[in-house]
C-alpha positions in Angstrom: -49.5 -34.7 64.4 -49.0 -37.9 66.3 -45.5 -38.4 67.5 -44.6 -34.7 67.1 -43.2 -33.0 70.1 -45.7 -30.4 71.4 -44.5 -26.8 71.7 -45.2 -25.3 75.1 -46.1 -21.7 75.3 -46.2 -21.5 79.1 -43.9 -22.5 81.9 -40.9 -21.1 83.7 -38.5 -21.4 80.8 -40.8 -19.5 78.5 -41.4 -16.8 81.1 -37.7 -16.5 81.7 -37.0 -16.1 78.0 -39.7 -13.5 77.7 -38.3 -11.6 80.7 -34.8 -11.6 79.2 -36.2 -10.4 75.8 -38.0 -7.5 77.4 -35.9 -6.3 80.3 -33.9 -3.8 78.2 -37.1 -2.3 76.9 -38.5 -1.8 80.4 -35.2 -0.3 81.7 -35.1 2.0 78.7 -38.7 3.1 79.3 -38.1 3.7 83.0 -35.1 5.9 82.1 -37.1 7.7 79.5 -39.9 8.5 82.0 -37.4 9.7 84.5 -35.6 11.9 82.0 -38.8 13.4 80.6 -40.0 14.4 84.0 -36.7 15.9 85.1 -36.3 17.7 81.8 -39.7 19.3 82.1 -39.0 20.5 85.6 -35.5 21.7 84.7 -36.8 23.7 81.7 -39.4 25.4 83.9 -36.8 26.4 86.4 -34.4 27.6 83.6 -37.1 29.7 81.9 -37.8 31.3 85.3 -34.1 31.9 85.8 -33.6 33.7 82.5 -36.7 35.8 83.0 -39.0 34.5 80.4 -42.6 35.8 80.6 -45.2 33.3 81.9 -46.9 33.3 78.5 -43.7 32.1 76.8 -43.1 29.5 79.5 -46.6 28.2 79.0 -46.1 28.1 75.2 -42.9 26.1 75.7 -44.8 23.6 78.0 -47.7 23.3 75.6 -45.4 22.6 72.7 -44.4 19.4 74.4 -48.0 18.1 74.5 -48.7 19.1 70.9 -45.7 17.1 69.9 -46.9 14.3 72.0 -50.2 14.2 70.2 -48.5 14.3 66.7 -45.8 11.8 67.6 -48.1 9.0 68.4 -49.7 9.2 64.9 -46.5 9.7 62.9 -44.7 6.8 64.6 -47.2 4.2 63.4 -46.4 4.9 59.8 -42.6 4.6 60.4 -43.0 1.3 62.3 -44.6 -0.3 59.3 -41.8 0.9 57.0 -38.6 0.3 58.8 -39.3 -1.7 62.0 -39.0 -1.3 65.7 -35.3 -1.2 66.3 -34.6 1.5 63.7 -37.5 3.7 64.8 -36.6 3.3 68.5 -33.0 4.2 67.8 -33.9 7.2 65.6 -36.4 8.6 68.1 -34.1 8.1 71.1 -31.2 9.8 69.5 -33.3 12.7 68.2 -34.8 13.1 71.7 -31.3 13.2 73.3 -30.1 15.7 70.7 -33.2 17.9 71.3 -32.6 17.9 75.1 -28.9 18.8 74.6 -29.8 21.6 72.1 -32.2 23.1 74.7 -29.2 23.3 77.0 -27.0 25.0 74.4 -29.4 27.6 73.1 -31.1 30.3 75.2 -33.6 31.5 72.6 -37.2 30.9 73.6 -38.3 30.3 70.0 -35.9 27.4 69.7 -37.1 26.1 73.0 -40.6 25.9 71.6 -39.5 24.0 68.5 -37.2 21.7 70.5 -39.9 21.0 73.1 -42.3 20.1 70.3 -39.6 17.8 68.9 -39.0 16.2 72.4 -42.8 15.6 72.8 -43.0 14.0 69.4 -40.0 11.7 70.2 -41.3 10.8 73.7 -44.7 9.7 72.4 -43.1 7.9 69.5 -40.9 5.9 71.9 -43.9 4.9 74.0 -45.7 3.7 70.8 -42.7 1.7 69.7 -42.3 0.1 73.1 -46.0 -0.9 73.3 -46.0 -2.2 69.7 -42.8 -4.2 70.4 -44.3 -5.8 73.5 -47.4 -6.7 71.6 -45.3 -8.4 69.0 -43.4 -10.4 71.6 -46.5 -11.4 73.6 -48.8 -14.2 72.6 -52.3 -14.9 73.9 -50.9 -17.6 76.1 -48.4 -15.4 77.9 -50.2 -12.1 78.1 
């Protein structure tokens, strides 16, 4: 419309606002990646320490990736129902509880279940973060 102020979708102010809106998400993802890598390594060392057979250690490791595959599909359904913040909070807290539970229990069967759960939550958090970023970004600032 003539005389209406034009909305800018580019420029330093818009980029600064976008950076401020996403910095927490990026810091959270960086910490998630660090924790997931350290957790996998620590679990392998711990299973060796308690004397688990190689086949059981392999099953524990494989459970993570099975959960990872399943988690990416299940998360999409939840995002549509309850939104990014709730799904992110639920997955992050479940992931943390799963990691703590592995430290508490020494039973290999539980480690398989908990490793499946942590894989599911990790993949879900990646899906939530990517979806969240896609919602924040427009074609002009991608």
